[in-house]
VMD Tcl script that draws the C-alpha trace (Angstrom):
set ca {
  {103.61 48.26 -11.59}
  {103.02 47.27 -15.23}
  {104.54 43.87 -14.66}
  {102.35 43.31 -11.64}
  {99.12 44.04 -13.57}
  {100.28 42.00 -16.54}
  {101.13 39.07 -14.24}
  {97.69 39.24 -12.63}
  {96.03 39.32 -16.06}
  {97.96 36.29 -17.28}
  {97.30 34.50 -14.00}
  {93.58 35.20 -14.27}
  {93.57 33.98 -17.87}
  {95.39 30.75 -16.90}
  {92.95 30.24 -14.05}
  {89.97 30.77 -16.38}
  {91.32 28.25 -18.90}
  {92.00 25.72 -16.14}
  {88.52 26.11 -14.66}
  {86.91 25.84 -18.10}
  {88.84 22.65 -18.88}
  {88.01 21.12 -15.52}
  {84.33 21.97 -15.83}
  {84.03 20.03 -19.06}
  {83.79 22.78 -21.62}
  {84.26 21.25 -25.01}
  {84.16 22.10 -28.65}
  {81.07 21.61 -30.76}
  {82.55 18.51 -32.43}
  {82.79 16.83 -29.00}
  {79.19 17.78 -28.29}
  {78.04 16.33 -31.62}
  {79.60 12.93 -30.85}
  {78.32 12.89 -27.29}
  {74.78 13.73 -28.38}
  {74.55 10.84 -30.87}
  {73.93 7.46 -29.24}
  {75.76 4.45 -30.57}
  {73.82 2.41 -33.10}
  {71.97 -0.43 -31.40}
  {72.50 -3.86 -32.89}
  {69.35 -5.23 -34.43}
  {67.96 -8.36 -32.79}
  {66.79 -11.13 -35.09}
  {63.20 -12.21 -34.95}
  {62.52 -15.53 -33.23}
  {61.57 -17.04 -36.59}
  {64.82 -15.90 -38.24}
  {66.94 -16.96 -35.25}
  {65.23 -20.35 -35.17}
  {65.81 -20.87 -38.89}
  {69.48 -19.88 -38.56}
  {70.02 -22.18 -35.59}
  {68.26 -25.10 -37.27}
  {70.35 -24.54 -40.40}
  {73.55 -24.65 -38.32}
  {72.52 -27.96 -36.73}
  {71.60 -29.38 -40.14}
  {74.95 -28.23 -41.58}
  {76.78 -29.87 -38.68}
  {74.97 -33.16 -39.33}
  {75.33 -32.94 -43.12}
  {79.05 -32.23 -42.85}
  {79.46 -35.40 -40.81}
  {79.55 -33.96 -37.29}
  {82.67 -34.65 -35.25}
  {84.21 -37.80 -36.58}
  {87.57 -37.49 -34.85}
  {87.77 -38.30 -31.15}
  {90.96 -36.34 -30.43}
  {90.64 -33.10 -28.53}
  {90.63 -29.91 -30.56}
  {89.20 -31.54 -33.68}
  {85.66 -30.25 -33.18}
  {86.12 -26.76 -31.71}
  {85.15 -24.90 -34.90}
  {81.94 -26.91 -35.27}
  {81.08 -26.26 -31.62}
  {81.60 -22.52 -32.13}
  {79.50 -22.62 -35.31}
  {76.56 -23.93 -33.26}
  {77.10 -21.60 -30.30}
  {76.75 -18.30 -32.19}
  {73.25 -18.98 -33.56}
  {72.23 -20.37 -30.16}
  {73.23 -17.06 -28.55}
  {71.34 -15.16 -31.23}
  {68.30 -17.34 -30.55}
  {68.47 -16.50 -26.85}
  {68.60 -12.77 -27.66}
  {65.62 -13.11 -29.97}
  {63.68 -15.09 -27.35}
  {64.45 -12.41 -24.75}
  {63.12 -9.73 -27.08}
  {60.03 -11.73 -28.10}
  {56.88 -10.09 -26.72}
  {54.55 -12.87 -27.89}
  {55.80 -15.46 -25.40}
  {57.09 -15.23 -21.89}
  {60.19 -16.61 -20.20}
  {58.22 -19.63 -18.99}
  {57.72 -20.70 -22.60}
  {61.46 -20.46 -23.28}
  {62.68 -21.94 -19.98}
  {63.65 -25.33 -21.43}
  {65.35 -23.70 -24.42}
  {67.24 -21.34 -22.09}
  {68.40 -24.32 -20.01}
  {69.74 -26.06 -23.12}
  {71.54 -22.92 -24.31}
  {73.00 -22.48 -20.81}
  {74.29 -26.06 -20.96}
  {75.89 -25.27 -24.33}
  {77.50 -22.19 -22.74}
  {78.88 -24.36 -19.93}
  {80.52 -26.63 -22.50}
  {82.00 -23.72 -24.46}
  {83.22 -22.06 -21.24}
  {85.87 -24.78 -20.98}
  {87.62 -22.89 -23.78}
  {88.58 -25.82 -25.95}
  {87.25 -29.06 -27.37}
  {88.18 -31.78 -24.88}
  {87.64 -34.55 -27.38}
  {86.36 -37.98 -26.40}
  {88.89 -39.54 -24.03}
  {88.14 -43.13 -23.07}
  {86.22 -43.06 -19.81}
  {86.83 -39.33 -19.43}
  {84.69 -36.23 -19.45}
  {83.95 -34.32 -22.61}
  {82.34 -30.96 -23.28}
  {81.04 -32.14 -26.66}
  {77.97 -33.64 -25.01}
  {77.12 -30.30 -23.41}
  {77.51 -28.35 -26.63}
  {76.57 -30.76 -29.40}
  {74.08 -32.90 -27.52}
  {72.28 -29.85 -26.15}
  {72.25 -28.26 -29.62}
  {70.44 -31.29 -31.01}
  {68.01 -31.35 -28.07}
  {67.35 -27.64 -28.63}
  {66.71 -28.29 -32.30}
  {64.18 -30.97 -31.36}
  {62.59 -28.63 -28.82}
  {62.25 -25.90 -31.48}
  {60.56 -28.41 -33.82}
  {58.06 -29.30 -31.09}
  {57.43 -25.69 -29.98}
  {56.70 -23.69 -33.11}
  {56.56 -19.94 -32.37}
  {55.39 -18.59 -35.72}
}
mol new
graphics top color blue
foreach p $ca { graphics top sphere $p radius 0.5 }
foreach p [lrange $ca 0 end-1] q [lrange $ca 1 end] { graphics top cylinder $p $q radius 0.2 }
display resetview
């Protein structure tokens, strides 16, 4: 009989541990990490994002732009303009002083830049062929002009 009681006790203990694990019981260190939300990335102000984007366009122009016509020779410069454009879009989305109607033309230009980057590489300037440089670089310059004409601060 002693074995039978001992077996039931061990069985009950195993069952209790299994139920506790399945129900999500955890240690206090797990609870501490679950209770703390991840740090939210800070969004730039529209003024800061505009300044950063304008500086990237100016740097592109000052550095000579894309002089080579071969594909792949301008990808880094295209990426260097895309990051501040994305930051500008985030800042515009967070801006409470203006609405989406104000930013609609800027959003369209950033979307066109995104379409050019979505190709995944610099297609260069093939004779008579398509290029994604116009979408990215041309739209970046148009966006820069738009920002000059539509001061937000």
